[in-house]
Backbone bond lengths (Angstrom), bond angles and torsions (degrees), N, CA, C in turn:
res aa  C-N    CA-C-N  psi(-1)  N-CA   C-N-CA  omega(-1)  CA-C   N-CA-C  phi
1 X - - - 1.460 - - 1.510 111.71 -
2 X 1.315 111.31 -46.90 1.563 113.22 175.63 1.481 117.57 -48.69
3 X 1.468 111.06 -50.93 1.505 114.69 -177.52 1.543 110.42 -64.29
4 X 1.374 120.90 -33.04 1.431 120.12 175.48 1.541 111.35 -57.93
5 X 1.276 114.04 -49.67 1.439 119.68 177.86 1.487 116.04 -60.08
6 X 1.361 115.14 -41.95 1.404 122.23 176.29 1.562 107.73 -59.59
7 X 1.366 115.36 -52.41 1.486 116.74 -179.39 1.441 113.40 -59.85
8 X 1.407 121.25 -27.14 1.402 122.60 179.87 1.492 106.77 -75.69
9 X 1.287 119.85 -38.36 1.461 126.10 178.77 1.650 109.34 -58.88
10 X 1.345 113.63 -44.04 1.466 121.68 -179.82 1.512 110.07 -66.51
11 X 1.338 116.33 -41.70 1.483 118.07 -177.71 1.604 109.41 -70.32
12 X 1.369 120.43 -34.97 1.404 120.58 177.39 1.581 109.55 -72.07
13 X 1.367 116.79 -32.91 1.427 120.74 178.59 1.551 107.72 -62.56
14 X 1.246 113.11 -46.00 1.529 117.09 -173.97 1.571 111.28 -67.36
15 X 1.277 113.59 -31.40 1.450 114.55 172.92 1.459 115.25 -60.87
16 X 1.388 122.88 -36.02 1.414 130.70 172.41 1.513 106.35 -67.82
17 X 1.254 119.47 -47.71 1.496 122.49 179.54 1.394 111.45 -54.62
18 X 1.381 113.65 -49.58 1.516 118.26 179.00 1.551 112.43 -54.94
19 X 1.287 121.39 -39.10 1.442 123.08 178.78 1.564 104.90 -65.02
20 X 1.424 120.73 -44.04 1.507 120.09 174.08 1.535 112.72 -59.94
21 X 1.305 117.28 -32.26 1.495 120.35 -176.11 1.567 107.13 -71.44
22 X 1.268 114.55 -39.97 1.551 118.40 179.78 1.503 108.59 -64.60
23 X 1.263 114.47 -44.39 1.512 120.86 -174.59 1.601 105.54 -66.19
24 X 1.352 116.40 -44.11 1.457 123.41 -177.51 1.490 106.65 -57.48
25 X 1.275 118.75 -46.26 1.496 125.09 -179.31 1.511 109.95 -64.80
26 X 1.234 121.91 -28.08 1.409 128.66 -176.53 1.518 115.39 -86.75
27 X 1.346 110.76 -15.70 1.560 117.13 172.38 1.519 112.66 -56.58
28 X 1.388 114.13 126.93 1.392 118.00 -178.92 1.579 118.23 76.51
29 X 1.419 115.76 1.06 1.383 124.27 176.21 1.444 108.30 -114.00
30 X 1.291 118.44 -63.33 1.524 123.94 -178.42 1.535 111.13 -125.21
31 X 1.346 116.46 0.40 1.461 120.44 -169.69 1.580 107.68 -139.25
32 X 1.306 114.27 139.85 1.515 120.06 170.11 1.508 106.28 -112.60
33 X 1.320 114.75 -151.69 1.464 120.68 178.29 1.494 110.11 -108.69
34 X 1.379 119.05 153.25 1.456 127.02 172.79 1.383 112.81 -128.97
35 X 1.326 124.30 163.09 1.440 128.98 177.88 1.488 102.17 -67.73
36 X 1.334 114.52 135.82 1.462 123.80 -179.92 1.640 105.94 -88.40
37 X 1.352 116.21 117.07 1.509 116.68 177.44 1.509 111.39 -57.21
38 X 1.392 118.64 -17.74 1.488 118.02 179.90 1.449 112.48 -72.54
39 X 1.351 121.48 -5.81 1.512 120.93 172.99 1.474 111.88 -84.65
40 X 1.316 121.58 -3.58 1.557 124.68 -176.94 1.522 105.23 -65.55
41 X 1.300 115.81 149.11 1.464 118.03 -177.50 1.611 110.74 -61.60
42 X 1.348 109.94 126.27 1.441 115.79 -171.29 1.477 107.18 -163.35
43 X 1.389 115.30 166.91 1.477 118.68 175.82 1.577 111.79 -160.85
44 X 1.217 116.72 164.91 1.533 120.33 -177.46 1.544 103.99 -165.25
45 X 1.333 114.18 167.20 1.378 134.86 161.77 1.537 105.34 -70.95
46 X 1.356 119.99 141.98 1.362 121.86 -179.08 1.518 116.03 -147.69
47 X 1.410 113.45 128.79 1.471 119.97 170.19 1.452 112.67 -113.75
48 X 1.353 112.97 125.24 1.527 115.45 -168.02 1.475 114.87 -150.02
49 X 1.422 116.72 151.49 1.355 119.22 175.75 1.579 111.31 -82.73
50 X 1.277 116.01 140.35 1.556 120.89 178.86 1.443 108.56 -112.59
51 X 1.333 116.01 155.41 1.535 124.42 -171.29 1.482 111.80 -123.86
52 X 1.354 114.37 169.41 1.362 118.48 -177.68 1.650 114.34 -66.95
53 X 1.321 112.30 158.75 1.424 114.37 -172.45 1.602 113.20 -64.23
54 X 1.341 110.62 -30.10 1.436 115.43 174.78 1.420 117.42 -59.73
55 X 1.366 115.90 -40.77 1.458 116.14 172.62 1.435 113.26 -70.68
56 X 1.356 124.95 -45.43 1.361 126.99 -167.05 1.602 104.56 -72.65
57 X 1.269 119.77 -30.48 1.510 119.92 173.33 1.540 106.63 -63.05
58 X 1.273 122.76 -44.40 1.479 123.43 176.85 1.569 112.28 -61.80
59 X 1.242 115.26 -41.80 1.403 116.02 178.29 1.553 114.41 -65.00
60 X 1.291 110.65 -34.96 1.493 117.68 175.85 1.551 113.99 -68.69
61 X 1.184 113.74 -41.09 1.557 120.46 178.55 1.505 111.28 -59.71
62 X 1.482 113.29 -48.90 1.356 120.54 178.62 1.465 114.60 -64.35
63 X 1.361 111.31 -44.93 1.556 114.79 -175.57 1.507 110.29 -69.07
64 X 1.389 119.52 -26.62 1.443 116.34 176.78 1.587 109.41 -76.70
65 X 1.400 117.82 -25.64 1.386 111.43 172.39 1.474 114.14 -66.59
66 X 1.332 113.45 -37.01 1.537 114.43 177.92 1.486 110.26 -65.39
67 X 1.238 123.58 -37.62 1.408 128.50 -177.94 1.637 105.24 -65.18
68 X 1.256 121.71 -43.65 1.391 121.27 179.80 1.593 112.91 -60.39
69 X 1.302 115.71 -27.97 1.464 124.32 -171.14 1.525 109.83 -82.38
70 X 1.439 110.99 -56.57 1.520 120.68 -170.42 1.520 117.75 -111.58
71 X 1.396 115.83 3.68 1.426 118.30 -171.65 1.567 111.45 57.23
72 X 1.274 117.08 86.97 1.386 124.82 -175.22 1.544 115.58 -141.93
73 X 1.222 122.30 153.78 1.414 120.45 179.17 1.575 110.28 -79.60
74 X 1.390 114.84 126.10 1.479 120.74 -174.42 1.532 109.81 -87.22
75 X 1.318 117.28 158.90 1.448 127.46 167.13 1.536 108.74 -119.98
76 X 1.291 117.38 151.41 1.450 120.22 -177.50 1.577 113.48 -163.48
77 X 1.395 107.85 -146.63 1.460 116.02 -172.80 1.585 113.99 -48.47
78 X 1.355 116.27 -42.38 1.428 115.96 -173.21 1.556 112.47 -94.57
79 X 1.266 116.14 -13.79 1.467 121.13 -175.52 1.506 121.12 -112.74
80 X 1.438 113.75 -19.83 1.400 115.26 -177.75 1.534 111.22 -64.71
81 X 1.303 115.04 139.31 1.480 120.26 -175.58 1.581 109.32 -167.36
82 X 1.390 110.34 165.23 1.416 120.18 170.00 1.550 105.52 -120.16
83 X 1.270 113.15 127.01 1.526 115.30 -169.67 1.469 110.69 -80.83
84 X 1.389 118.99 136.77 1.453 129.50 160.97 1.504 109.22 -80.87
85 X 1.283 115.87 -55.94 1.480 116.95 171.16 1.607 105.06 -171.90
86 X 1.251 110.66 153.20 1.478 116.82 172.75 1.636 104.05 -108.65
87 X 1.334 114.95 170.03 1.513 117.68 -179.13 1.520 104.64 -157.20
88 X 1.381 107.16 139.33 1.485 114.28 172.56 1.648 114.37 74.64
89 X 1.315 112.69 26.54 1.512 120.85 -177.58 1.553 103.82 -59.52
90 X 1.323 118.19 126.03 1.442 121.87 175.40 1.477 108.43 -159.82
91 X 1.480 111.81 147.74 1.484 120.39 -177.61 1.554 112.64 -54.10
92 X 1.275 117.21 136.53 1.462 120.65 170.90 1.624 110.91 67.78
93 X 1.300 117.69 5.32 1.460 116.14 -178.86 1.563 109.36 -66.88
94 X 1.290 111.32 135.62 1.577 117.66 168.83 1.433 106.10 -131.32
95 X 1.357 112.54 108.37 1.504 121.08 -175.72 1.473 105.17 -70.44
96 X 1.389 114.16 144.28 1.567 120.58 -178.88 1.433 100.46 -137.03
97 X 1.470 116.42 105.52 1.422 122.88 176.13 1.501 115.14 -57.57
98 X 1.286 115.24 -23.74 1.589 119.55 178.28 1.484 110.37 -73.76
99 X 1.246 120.07 -17.36 1.525 122.67 174.25 1.574 110.88 -73.76
100 X 1.359 118.23 128.01 1.506 117.55 -172.78 1.530 111.30 -52.48
101 X 1.240 122.46 -53.10 1.434 126.28 -174.99 1.638 111.85 -59.06
102 X 1.293 112.04 -44.15 1.466 112.98 -175.66 1.592 109.57 -76.89
103 X 1.223 117.98 -27.07 1.441 125.18 -179.77 1.445 107.16 -73.44
104 X 1.377 117.40 -35.32 1.515 120.51 177.79 1.520 108.92 -65.89
105 X 1.421 116.01 -41.53 1.416 120.46 -177.05 1.613 109.28 -61.13
106 X 1.265 109.87 -44.41 1.598 113.55 178.55 1.551 110.48 -63.72
107 X 1.267 113.96 -41.76 1.483 114.27 -179.77 1.569 112.07 -67.16
108 X 1.212 115.61 -32.97 1.539 119.49 174.66 1.503 113.23 -70.04
109 X 1.381 115.40 -42.33 1.469 114.89 171.06 1.390 117.92 -59.11
110 X 1.361 118.31 -41.09 1.374 122.62 177.44 1.499 115.19 -63.24
111 X 1.440 116.87 -38.64 1.456 122.94 175.36 1.529 108.13 -62.27
112 X 1.250 118.88 -35.01 1.444 125.44 -179.28 1.501 111.10 -65.01
113 X 1.303 117.43 -45.88 1.545 124.57 178.27 1.583 106.02 -68.94
114 X 1.374 115.33 -43.75 1.370 115.18 -179.69 1.550 112.87 -59.57
115 X 1.335 121.99 -43.60 1.316 123.39 -178.07 1.526 113.87 -71.38
116 X 1.300 114.08 -36.39 1.461 114.84 175.49 1.488 111.98 -67.97
117 X 1.296 127.22 -32.72 1.386 126.30 174.91 1.586 112.69 -75.12
118 X 1.259 113.26 -26.04 1.443 113.16 178.05 1.597 114.95 -75.20
119 X 1.271 112.10 -20.72 1.592 112.03 174.26 1.549 107.74 -104.15
120 X 1.219 117.57 20.42 1.486 122.20 174.10 1.622 106.43 -113.10
121 X 1.347 111.05 126.27 1.490 114.75 -176.26 1.518 110.20 -72.42
122 X 1.366 113.90 154.69 1.532 122.25 177.08 1.524 108.42 -53.52
123 X 1.272 118.96 -37.74 1.548 120.11 -178.24 1.447 107.47 -69.94
124 X 1.312 121.59 -36.82 1.513 121.09 -178.55 1.541 107.07 -67.68
125 X 1.338 117.27 -48.06 1.477 121.16 176.98 1.443 111.15 -56.36
126 X 1.335 119.38 -45.17 1.435 122.15 177.34 1.537 112.90 -59.17
127 X 1.342 119.03 -23.32 1.467 124.71 -176.29 1.453 111.04 -82.97
128 X 1.407 120.02 -15.47 1.425 123.72 -175.50 1.576 111.40 -62.88
129 X 1.390 111.94 135.66 1.434 114.33 178.07 1.533 105.13 -167.01
130 X 1.363 115.93 160.34 1.422 123.79 176.26 1.539 109.22 -131.21
131 X 1.332 122.62 131.91 1.442 120.53 173.37 1.553 106.33 -105.41
132 X 1.446 112.97 120.08 1.376 113.21 174.43 1.466 112.27 -95.33
133 X 1.394 116.64 113.13 1.456 120.96 -156.25 1.483 110.94 -95.63
134 X 1.485 118.91 -27.20 1.387 120.09 -176.13 1.574 107.56 -162.44
135 X 1.391 109.81 158.78 1.379 116.25 168.25 1.516 117.86 -98.97
136 X 1.342 121.96 124.89 1.470 125.83 -170.96 1.506 107.20 -122.81
137 X 1.327 108.64 152.43 1.554 116.70 178.06 1.503 107.92 -143.08
138 X 1.282 118.59 128.23 1.404 119.07 179.91 1.555 114.72 -109.30
139 X 1.336 112.38 21.38 1.405 120.45 175.54 1.444 112.00 98.52
140 X 1.405 119.22 -18.03 1.390 123.49 177.26 1.488 112.05 -123.48
141 X 1.231 114.54 -42.34 1.493 120.26 -171.57 1.563 109.27 -126.77
142 X 1.336 115.04 136.95 1.455 118.58 169.81 1.498 113.40 -104.03
143 X 1.241 115.54 132.53 1.463 123.74 177.69 1.522 114.66 -121.46
144 X 1.324 114.93 151.41 1.511 119.92 160.12 1.456 107.60 -95.96
145 X 1.352 119.86 108.31 1.380 121.69 178.28 1.547 113.92 -62.39
146 X 1.288 116.48 123.27 1.378 118.40 -175.59 1.443 115.30 -118.90
147 X 1.341 119.74 147.49 1.512 123.47 179.11 1.561 105.12 -119.35
148 X 1.321 116.17 108.63 1.480 121.28 -178.36 1.449 108.56 -81.03
149 X 1.359 117.96 148.42 1.421 122.29 173.19 1.510 105.49 -73.55
150 X 1.373 110.50 157.99 1.517 116.20 178.04 1.560 114.37 -53.47
151 X 1.298 115.35 -32.38 1.455 119.09 178.98 1.572 112.80 -63.83
152 X 1.411 112.57 -39.94 1.411 113.19 175.87 1.568 114.20 -64.40
153 X 1.337 113.87 -36.51 1.477 121.64 179.58 1.497 110.16 -66.30
154 X 1.357 114.39 -38.97 1.530 120.92 178.43 1.491 111.19 -64.87
155 X 1.302 117.38 -41.09 1.471 118.93 -175.13 1.548 107.64 -73.03
156 X 1.382 118.62 -38.89 1.423 125.94 169.95 1.569 110.97 -48.13
157 X 1.348 117.21 -49.36 1.405 124.94 178.88 1.592 114.18 -63.16
158 X 1.312 112.77 -39.73 1.411 118.55 175.22 1.531 115.20 -68.37
159 X 1.269 120.06 -38.24 1.441 123.97 172.97 1.487 111.66 -60.74
160 X 1.358 112.71 -39.34 1.594 119.72 -179.43 1.501 106.09 -67.38
161 X 1.215 116.49 -46.01 1.508 123.33 -179.87 1.427 113.37 -62.10
162 X 1.315 119.38 -43.89 1.501 124.93 175.56 1.478 115.01 -61.13
163 X 1.432 111.08 -43.44 1.423 118.43 -176.08 1.555 110.35 -66.41
164 X 1.332 114.84 -38.09 1.445 121.93 -178.18 1.604 107.13 -62.87
165 X 1.370 114.31 -39.89 1.489 120.33 -178.14 1.538 109.02 -62.97
166 X 1.337 111.96 -36.27 1.474 122.49 -175.48 1.524 113.95 -87.46
167 X 1.303 114.64 6.04 1.407 120.62 176.56 1.552 122.48 87.88
168 X 1.473 113.55 12.03 1.430 114.60 178.26 1.540 107.06 -124.75
169 X 1.347 116.30 111.23 1.448 126.52 -173.64 1.457 112.16 -72.82
170 X 1.331 120.06 68.30 1.529 122.39 175.29 1.576 105.46 -62.88
171 X 1.376 113.87 137.44 1.452 121.35 177.43 1.646 116.02 -95.60
172 X 1.273 115.97 -19.96 1.482 116.80 177.78 1.531 105.98 93.07
173 X 1.360 108.36 -167.40 1.514 117.76 -176.18 1.576 110.43 -133.35
174 X 1.312 115.47 155.61 1.374 114.44 178.97 1.469 118.76 -81.81
175 X 1.337 119.89 -6.49 1.398 122.18 -178.79 1.481 116.08 -162.44
176 X 1.368 113.22 175.58 1.463 118.76 179.45 1.474 117.46 -100.93
177 X 1.336 112.62 24.46 1.498 122.41 -173.91 1.586 111.22 -78.27
178 X 1.371 112.10 171.06 1.393 120.64 167.12 1.420 111.24 -120.86
179 X 1.358 121.44 128.00 1.412 118.62 171.86 1.528 107.10 -75.90
180 X 1.426 116.21 133.95 1.464 117.67 -177.28 1.481 113.07 -120.89
181 X 1.374 116.12 -5.32 1.426 115.79 178.35 1.621 106.83 -170.30
182 X 1.427 119.28 150.57 1.355 124.26 177.70 1.603 108.97 -135.81
183 X 1.209 116.14 120.79 1.518 123.37 -172.21 1.549 107.14 -64.08
184 X 1.270 116.65 144.49 1.516 123.41 178.07 1.491 107.78 -110.84
185 X 1.261 124.11 -11.26 1.567 119.84 -179.21 1.468 108.42 -156.01
186 X 1.289 111.95 170.36 1.491 127.14 178.45 1.575 108.13 -83.82
187 X 1.379 106.84 135.54 1.495 114.50 167.70 1.528 104.85 -135.63
188 X 1.336 118.09 127.00 1.480 123.72 176.34 1.534 113.54 -55.31
189 X 1.327 113.89 159.28 1.481 119.48 -177.83 1.489 114.27 -52.97
190 X 1.410 113.37 -44.24 1.470 112.12 -173.30 1.463 109.49 -105.14
191 X 1.334 120.27 35.13 1.465 122.56 177.20 1.539 106.61 -84.01
192 X 1.340 109.76 157.23 1.564 115.81 179.05 1.540 105.49 -61.52
193 X 1.232 119.47 -39.12 1.546 116.78 -178.35 1.523 113.84 -53.33
194 X 1.290 110.39 -53.31 1.608 117.08 -178.71 1.505 106.02 -63.10
195 X 1.298 124.22 -45.85 1.379 123.74 -178.31 1.646 111.55 -56.50
196 X 1.371 114.83 -43.51 1.424 123.74 171.67 1.530 115.77 -59.41
197 X 1.321 115.10 -45.54 1.397 124.92 174.15 1.584 111.92 -55.95
198 X 1.302 114.65 -52.64 1.462 119.24 175.06 1.538 112.36 -54.76
199 X 1.204 116.41 -43.70 1.504 120.81 -175.51 1.480 109.38 -69.82
200 X 1.400 120.76 -36.90 1.433 125.86 172.75 1.464 109.37 -59.54
201 X 1.314 119.82 -54.89 1.410 120.54 179.65 1.480 115.01 -56.53
202 X 1.361 120.25 -42.58 1.436 119.93 176.44 1.572 114.16 -66.87
203 X 1.278 115.65 -24.28 1.427 114.94 176.17 1.515 115.25 -91.10
204 X 1.291 114.48 -6.38 1.500 116.78 -175.37 1.531 110.32 -85.55
205 X 1.285 116.92 161.62 1.404 123.51 179.05 1.604 106.96 -110.41
206 X 1.317 116.07 158.47 1.395 122.77 176.24 1.549 106.21 -77.19
207 X 1.252 114.34 147.98 1.513 119.30 179.44 1.521 114.74 -70.77
208 X 1.252 120.99 -17.98 1.437 123.51 165.38 1.480 112.98 86.70
209 X 1.345 115.40 -159.84 1.431 125.09 -175.51 1.555 108.77 -82.97
210 X 1.370 114.79 139.99 1.466 116.59 -178.88 1.641 106.97 -155.00
211 X 1.289 112.49 165.73 1.437 117.72 176.70 1.478 112.55 -122.21
212 X 1.199 123.47 128.49 1.385 126.64 -177.46 1.629 108.93 -61.36
213 X 1.295 113.43 150.47 1.430 116.83 -177.42 1.514 112.74 -113.53
214 X 1.349 116.14 -13.42 1.480 118.12 -173.52 1.685 104.20 -163.67
215 X 1.329 106.25 158.73 1.554 114.34 166.68 1.600 99.81 -114.65
216 X 1.318 120.52 127.42 1.425 119.84 175.32 1.459 111.31 -111.52
217 X 1.285 119.81 144.49 1.389 129.87 174.17 1.398 106.45 -111.63
218 X 1.374 120.93 128.34 1.407 125.76 177.79 1.382 113.81 -177.27
219 X 1.353 122.50 -141.74 1.396 127.04 179.29 1.425 111.36 -151.92
220 X 1.419 115.25 159.56 1.485 115.04 177.73 1.596 109.46 -127.31
221 X 1.304 113.20 166.81 1.399 123.29 177.19 1.552 107.24 -139.67
222 X 1.298 111.25 131.47 1.508 116.60 -179.60 1.572 105.95 -126.47
223 X 1.311 109.11 139.37 1.544 120.40 177.73 1.571 111.60 -155.09
224 X 1.375 119.92 144.16 1.310 116.37 177.20 1.567 117.94 -55.61
225 X 1.226 110.20 -29.85 1.608 114.53 -177.92 1.446 114.41 -86.96
226 X 1.390 117.79 -36.89 1.463 115.59 -177.54 1.536 115.27 -104.42
227 X 1.408 112.93 -7.59 1.466 116.91 170.02 1.601 105.41 86.93
228 X 1.373 108.90 -156.25 1.505 114.50 178.19 1.427 111.61 -103.12
229 X 1.357 115.97 125.07 1.500 121.75 178.22 1.515 107.91 -124.24
230 X 1.386 113.13 131.07 1.502 126.01 -174.19 1.520 103.94 -112.91
231 X 1.381 115.98 111.79 1.488 118.95 -178.72 1.607 103.27 -104.89
232 X 1.406 113.21 120.89 1.387 118.11 175.66 1.526 115.71 -85.30
233 X 1.316 116.78 128.65 1.487 122.97 -175.57 1.567 106.56 -95.49
234 X 1.297 110.37 -45.88 1.514 118.23 175.64 1.523 113.75 -144.38
235 X 1.243 116.91 137.80 1.481 121.25 -177.38 1.562 110.37 -117.22
236 X 1.331 115.22 132.15 1.433 122.51 -178.66 1.496 105.45 -112.28
237 X 1.431 116.37 101.40 1.493 122.90 -178.38 1.532 106.39 -65.12
238 X 1.324 119.74 152.83 1.463 126.81 178.68 1.432 112.18 -112.48
239 X 1.318 116.75 -6.22 1.435 116.26 -176.61 1.445 120.08 -89.50
């Protein structure tokens, strides 16, 4: 049953990737870039997979190249992640762990991850991996399309189940991707910026196979001026 649900997850994920693939092929042909609504001031609690420095350094280098071409919010060493789930996303939200209610949410999310990992064998944890197969851009958002192993998906499901038991209804995520850039402004289809972006993407390599090193519980803040910042409240090392 688990494999059937995992396969269904992969199929639905690929449907979304296919939409990104079509948009990527249309860049510079029928499509330019637009401002990503995801850059508007907002915040949320966040549970996410974290990756080795070698990978996140490559993400940062690529993301900064994109930023220099089209004016976009970059992701990198401190912010690159694959989401397990966010919670409480709201405009202008600034999470403060010192506030009693917000601290309790973070503690509960940490308990959910801790319990999920406690019922997962070392062998299963060791089998966790994500293969980042291609870089895609839909005109607003750049992602590294990721295919998580079934064990990653299973741990995600356990985190969601534990959080529900503890009173926080996490909803999960649609895919195993990493967001690597969010556009801040519009550039027409035939603009030099879009042409340079298309060239960069054609010349770029996928980030490839990797193993997560931790699951972080924390919160994020997004704004056009400060970009995306991920604050870790508690880290669960996988090694």
